[in-house]
C-alpha positions in Angstrom: -12.7 -17.3 -2.0 -10.1 -17.2 -5.2 -12.7 -18.7 -7.4 -15.2 -15.8 -6.5 -12.0 -13.1 -7.2 -11.5 -15.1 -10.7 -15.5 -14.8 -11.3 -14.8 -11.2 -10.3 -12.1 -10.4 -12.3 -13.5 -12.5 -16.0 -16.9 -10.2 -15.5 -14.8 -7.4 -15.4 -13.1 -8.2 -18.3 -16.3 -9.1 -20.3 -17.9 -5.7 -19.4 -14.5 -3.7 -20.5 -15.4 -4.1 -24.1 -18.8 -2.7 -23.8 -17.3 0.4 -21.3 -14.6 1.1 -24.1 -16.9 2.4 -26.6 -19.7 3.6 -24.8 -20.9 7.2 -26.2 -20.2 10.3 -23.8 -24.0 10.9 -23.7 -24.8 7.6 -22.1 -22.3 7.8 -19.7 -23.5 11.3 -18.4 -27.1 10.1 -18.4 -25.9 7.0 -15.6 -24.0 9.1 -13.6 -26.5 12.0 -13.2 -29.1 9.2 -12.6 -27.0 7.9 -9.9 -26.2 11.2 -8.4 -29.8 11.5 -8.2 -30.1 8.3 -6.5 -27.3 8.7 -4.1 -29.6 11.4 -2.9 -32.6 9.6 -2.7 -31.6 7.2 -0.7 -29.2 9.0 1.7 -30.9 7.8 4.6 -30.2 3.9 3.9 -26.7 4.8 3.3 -26.0 6.9 6.6 -28.1 3.5 8.4 -25.9 1.1 6.9 -22.7 3.8 7.6 -23.7 3.8 11.3 -23.1 0.5 11.6 -19.6 0.9 10.6 -19.5 3.9 12.9 -21.0 1.6 15.7 -18.6 -1.0 15.3 -15.0 1.5 15.2 -16.0 2.7 18.1 -16.2 -0.4 19.9 -12.9 -0.9 18.3 -11.3 2.2 19.7 -10.6 4.1 16.3 -8.6 7.0 16.5 -10.9 10.2 15.8 -9.3 11.2 13.1 -9.8 7.7 11.7 -13.5 7.8 12.5 -13.9 11.1 10.7 -12.8 9.7 7.4 -15.4 7.2 7.8 -18.4 9.2 8.6 -21.0 10.2 6.5 -23.2 13.1 6.7 -26.4 13.9 4.4 -23.9 16.7 3.9 -21.3 14.3 2.8 -23.5 12.1 0.8 -24.9 15.4 -1.2 -21.3 15.9 -2.0 -20.8 12.5 -3.5 -23.6 13.4 -5.5 -22.6 16.5 -6.8 -18.9 15.1 -7.5 -20.9 12.4 -10.2 -22.4 15.7 -11.6 -19.4 17.6 -11.8 -18.0 14.9 -13.8 -20.6 14.5 -15.7 -20.5 17.5 -16.9 -16.9 17.6 -17.0 -15.2 17.0 -21.4 -14.7 13.2 -21.8 -11.3 13.0 -22.7 -12.0 9.5 -24.7 -11.2 9.3 -28.4 -9.6 12.8 -28.4 -6.6 12.9 -31.0 -3.4 14.8 -30.2 0.1 15.5 -31.7 -1.6 14.3 -35.5 1.7 14.8 -37.9 2.7 14.1 -41.5 5.7 11.9 -41.9 7.9 12.4 -45.2 6.6 9.0 -46.0 3.1 10.7 -46.3 2.2 8.5 -43.1 -0.3 10.6 -41.0 0.3 9.7 -37.3 -1.6 11.0 -34.1 -2.4 9.9 -30.5 -5.7 9.2 -29.4 -7.1 8.7 -25.5 -8.1 5.7 -24.4 -9.2 4.0 -21.3 -6.4 2.1 -18.9 -9.1 -1.0 -19.0 -9.8 -2.8 -15.6 -9.0 -0.6 -12.6 -8.6 -2.1 -9.2 -8.9 0.2 -6.2 -7.2 -1.0 -2.8 -8.5 1.7 0.1 -9.2 2.5 3.8 -12.3 3.5 6.0 -13.2 6.4 3.4 -16.2 5.3 1.8 -17.0 8.1 -0.4 -14.1 6.6 -2.3 -16.2 4.4 -3.6 -18.6 6.5 -5.7 -15.9 9.2 -6.2 -13.7 6.0 -7.8 -16.6 4.4 -9.6 -17.7 8.4 -11.4 -14.0 8.5 -12.6 -13.7 5.2 -13.9 -17.1 5.1 -15.7 -16.5 8.3 -17.3 -13.2 7.2 -18.6 -14.8 3.9 -20.0 -12.7 1.8 -17.1 -14.3 -0.9 -15.2 -13.6 -0.5 -11.7 -13.0 -3.3 -8.8 -13.1 -1.8 -5.5 -11.4 -4.1 -2.4 -12.8 -1.4 0.6 -11.7 -2.3 4.1 -13.5 -4.0 6.8 -13.7 -0.7 8.4 -16.4 0.7 6.2 -17.7 -2.8 4.5 -21.4 -1.7 5.4 -21.3 1.6 3.5 -19.2 0.5 0.6 -22.2 -2.2 0.0 -25.1 -0.1 0.1 -23.6 2.5 -2.3 -22.6 -0.3 -4.7 -25.8 -1.7 -4.6 -27.5 1.6 -5.6 -24.8 2.1 -7.8 -25.2 -1.5 -9.8 -29.3 -1.2 -9.5 -28.9 2.2 -11.1 -26.6 0.9 -14.0 -29.1 -2.0 -14.9 -32.0 0.6 -14.6 -29.9 2.9 -17.5 -29.3 -0.6 -19.6 -25.8 -0.1 -18.8 -23.6 -3.3 -17.6 -23.8 -3.5 -13.6 -20.0 -5.3 -13.9 -18.7 -1.4 -15.1 -18.2 -1.3 -10.8 -17.7 -4.6 -8.8 -17.2 -4.5 -4.7 -15.2 -7.4 -3.4 -17.3 -8.4 0.1 -14.3 -10.2 1.5 -12.3 -8.1 4.5 -9.3 -10.7 4.8 -5.8 -10.5 4.4 -5.9 -13.0 2.3 -8.6 -12.1 -0.5 -6.1 -8.3 -0.5 -3.0 -10.5 -1.5 -4.5 -12.8 -4.1 -6.3 -9.7 -5.1 -2.9 -7.8 -5.6 -1.7 -10.5 -8.4 -4.5 -11.0 -10.9 -2.5 -9.3 -13.3 -4.5 -11.4 -16.1 -7.4 -9.2 -15.3 -6.7 -5.9 -13.8 -4.7 -3.7 -15.3 -3.9 -1.3 -12.8 -4.2 -1.0 -9.5 -4.5 2.1 -7.3 -3.9 1.9 -3.1 -5.1 4.3 -1.2 -5.1 4.5 2.8 -2.3 4.9 5.2 1.5 4.0 4.9 1.0 0.2 5.4 -1.3 -0.7 3.0 0.3 1.6 0.0 3.5 -0.3 1.5 2.3 -3.5 1.1 0.8 -2.8 -2.4 3.5 -1.5 -3.8 6.1 -4.4 -2.3 3.7 -7.3 -3.4 1.7 -6.6 -6.5 2.3 -8.4 -9.7 0.1 -5.4 -11.3 1.4 -2.2 -12.4 0.5 0.2 -9.1 -0.2 4.0 -9.1 1.3 4.9 -6.1 -1.0 7.7 -3.8 1.1 8.6 -0.7 0.7 9.5 2.7 0.6 13.3 3.5 3.3 14.6 5.6 3.0 18.4 4.8 4.3 21.3 5.9 3.8 25.0 6.3 6.8 27.5 6.4 6.4 30.3 7.9 8.9 32.8 6.7 10.3 36.2 8.3 8.2 38.1 6.3 4.8 36.5 6.5 1.7 38.4 7.8 0.9 36.9 11.4 -3.1 36.8 10.7 -2.8 35.0 7.7 0.1 32.4 8.7 -2.0 31.5 12.1 -5.2 31.6 9.5 -3.9 29.2 7.1 -2.5 26.9 9.8 -5.5 26.4 12.0 -7.9 25.8 8.5 -4.9 23.5 7.5 -4.4 21.3 10.6 -8.1 21.3 11.9 -10.5 21.8 9.6 -10.4 17.8 9.2 -7.4 16.0 10.5 -8.0 12.6 9.0 -7.4 13.7 5.9 -3.6 13.4 3.6 -3.6 17.0 2.9 -4.2 18.3 6.4 -0.9 20.3 7.7 1.6 17.8 9.9 4.4 19.8 10.6 5.0 23.6 10.9 8.3 25.5 9.9 9.1 28.7 11.5 11.5 31.2 10.5 13.5 32.5 13.9 13.1 35.9 13.2 9.1 35.6 13.2 8.7 32.8 16.0 8.0 35.1 19.4 5.2 36.9 17.1 3.6 33.7 15.7 4.5 30.8 18.1 1.7 32.7 20.6 -0.7 33.4 18.1 -0.6 30.4 16.4 -1.2 28.7 19.9 -4.5 30.8 20.7 -6.0 30.1 17.6 -4.7 26.1 17.8 -6.1 25.9 21.5 -9.7 25.9 20.4 -9.5 22.7 18.9 -7.1 21.8 21.6 -4.4 20.3 19.6 -1.4 19.4 21.1 1.9 21.0 20.0 5.9 19.4 20.0 8.4 21.6 19.6 12.3 22.1 19.1 13.7 23.6 21.9 13.2 27.4 20.8 9.5 26.5 20.5 9.7 25.1 23.7 11.4 28.1 25.8 8.4 30.6 23.9 5.3 27.7 24.4 5.5 26.2 27.8 2.7 23.8 27.0 4.5 22.3 24.2 6.0 18.8 24.4 9.7 18.4 23.1 9.6 17.0 19.4 11.8 13.8 18.8 12.9 12.9 15.7 10.2 10.8 14.7 7.9 13.5 14.9 9.3 15.0 11.8 8.4 12.5 9.6 4.6 11.5 11.3 1.7 11.6 9.9 -0.3 12.1 13.0 -4.1 12.2 11.4 -4.9 13.6 14.9 -4.8 16.9 16.5 -1.2 17.3 16.8 1.2 19.7 15.1 5.0 19.3 15.3 6.8 22.7 15.1 10.8 23.5 13.7 12.7 26.7 13.7 15.2 27.5 11.0 17.4 30.3 10.0 16.6 30.6 6.6 14.6 29.4 4.0 17.1 27.2 2.8 16.9 25.5 6.1 13.4 25.3 5.6 13.6 23.8 2.2 16.0 21.2 3.3 14.3 20.3 6.3 10.9 19.8 4.2 12.6 18.0 1.4 13.9 15.6 4.1 10.8 14.9 5.9 7.9 15.3 3.5 6.1 12.1 1.6 5.8 14.4 -2.0 2.3 15.6 -1.2 1.7 19.0 -0.3 3.9 21.6 0.9 3.0 25.5 1.7 5.0 28.8 2.4 3.7 31.8 4.0 5.6 34.9 2.9 5.5 38.6 1.3 9.2 37.9 -0.4 8.4 37.4 -4.0 12.3 36.0 -4.3 12.2 33.3 -1.7 7.9 32.3 -2.8 9.6 31.4 -5.9 12.6 29.6 -4.5 10.2 27.4 -2.5 8.1 26.3 -5.9 11.1 25.6 -7.6 13.0 23.9 -5.0 10.3 22.1 -2.9 10.1 18.1 -4.2 6.1 17.8 -4.0 3.0 16.9 -6.1 1.2 20.2 -4.8 3.7 23.8 -3.8 1.3 26.5 -2.3 2.0 30.1 -2.0 0.1 32.0 1.1 -2.8 29.4 0.7 -3.8 26.2 3.0 -2.6 22.5 2.2 -6.0 21.5 2.0 -6.6 22.7 -1.5 -4.8 19.4 -3.0 -8.0 17.6 -3.7 -9.8 16.7 -7.1 -13.1 19.1 -6.3 -10.7 21.7 -5.2 -9.0 21.3 -8.7 -11.8 21.5 -10.6 -11.9 17.8 -11.3 -15.4 17.0 -10.1 -13.3 14.2 -7.8 -10.1 12.4 -7.2 -9.0 8.9 -7.9 -6.6 9.7 -5.4 -3.4 11.9 -4.9 -0.8 10.4 -6.9 3.0 11.0 -5.1 5.0 9.2 -7.8 6.3 10.8 -10.9 5.5 8.0 -13.3 2.0 8.7 -15.1 0.5 10.9 -13.0 1.7 13.1 -10.0 -1.3 14.9 -7.6 -4.5 14.8 -7.8 -5.9 12.2 -10.2 -8.8 13.3 -12.3 -10.3 11.8 -15.8 -7.0 12.4 -17.7 -4.9 10.6 -15.3 -7.4 7.4 -15.9 -6.5 7.4 -19.5 -3.8 6.3 -21.7 -3.4 6.4 -25.6 -2.4 4.5 -28.4 -1.2 5.4 -31.7 -3.3 5.7 -35.1 -1.9 5.8 -38.2 -3.2 7.0 -41.4 -2.2 5.9 -44.9 -2.5 5.4 -48.4 -0.7 2.4 -49.2 3.1 3.3 -47.9 4.9 0.1 -47.3 8.6 0.2 -45.9 11.3 -0.5 -48.2 
């Protein structure tokens, strides 16, 4: 097995120089043809995905995780549309910035370049396969994918279509490779392939991300879990708040930008909570609240300390009451995962304080946390949502998959 990984690494390194110099027109042509092939072959993909779903159900996977795993015709066409959007975006590779002339006459600037070979370890969501390829390909990177066993049939189908189309476009098929072995030992070895892989990006649950960060010898861009909060301020519009909470919690429960915890100002709790509960009953959302919440909503369960820090990925919502915006900010900064946080308010000062003081990759005023997404941000797709603070933070589009090198023009200068 280690030899297979080494061969994958060697093929990636051989493909890297070809990808680095590929022109934008060629990249865009391939992306558009792959998008069309994904649509043409959607029934093949759905058939393979059905095998994964069947296995997941037999293994009693949670509904939220099955939702992450499941493909539909609409989701496959959305993957294709993501590739088309990426093809339409400006190619950052080769972009020159900060060109300045030094007193000695040297002209020094920076040029955008690919990162090289990117490894991605991810769980369940087969749409990541196409999204990751598209972004890496447009930025001249080679990608090695290590998906989870849950989605192996779906991932193999998508990668086959991509590689077959690349071959028809006379582009190296090894721009994308899939590690088909699903055992943990292979994953552990992949995390130590720093001779071949320039950066590693984990996408999945807290356990996977922690394992990669702790064990990888390859530099890691950490994509975090999403314990996302919505704070309803005392000046909030009740209907707006209920609509946003309903959307953020229930539109898709198995995603990292879904709302997992609600923070409510005590002066609005009696007006908000019953109205909110009525909306959430449509989806049978279980509510877990503090004492004040349980006094108003008898059906709510008593929340524990663990609830405040839990990413449920399920129809469960924790609710905490506070007496001020200061207390709300302190609570959220203590329990959040640095992903996405929102305030519902008609108070400009409180909105600005929330924006300035909340420590997260994306902070919203009067909008759902579900918008933290590369597609929604205009990136075409995303490689992940970074919750760290180095190199990239938030949804990572094309620019986040590039580095820079200095380019220097001289006319005979030597250093004295």
